[in-house]
Steps between C-alpha positions, in 0.01 A plus 500: 500500500627844413602760759308816505718804425513762775483879466878500589566264215307718261686811624841323441401399150400870416834629634706262273658665196446369156877554428586279802274213417545502110828307508336237714216479238758456213692236706174311564377491147847406369517211746165381358652510145335830403670813367516863621309604189216268592501656853472850344224382275299371807575807705385712213191302459409518881580872546474658157853646531743510214874443540559871541246511783668205669839653457365822666353315794829304545709832484254678741502198744118513495339312787248236402231735635599765237586244233153341516305830580632635161434173314211422285431147616382261240135413524589121517748544796240371743515164321863433616505239773773311695669481831810681619650480855168340611289774364235405235501793264129471410404522867693806581284804581767762429533586129844624524630195672322279248656682205836517650569143613770337305309206396289720270777528253549146382120414523384818331611398163222229519242787475656699209 
């Protein structure tokens, strides 16, 4: 059974920077036999950002709060499911945490 995320957990996710997490996304997808280009395609699908937008957020060290506040989330983002660190994405009641959890990236390609 999944653990319920706490307000403190949501606050920690919101404070993470996209620049700090992006290299971990790259490492995770490459470990799974995917490329950084595919990762970018998925992030662009999920957020509506183009490469220049992503580079701007990386350079600005935007928090996930800012990154996702400024994003135009794909209408099908709610269809992404999975479990990461004991949290079922589809059961999270915090939109930011649901969008930001790393397991979105490899699974989101299924919804494109």
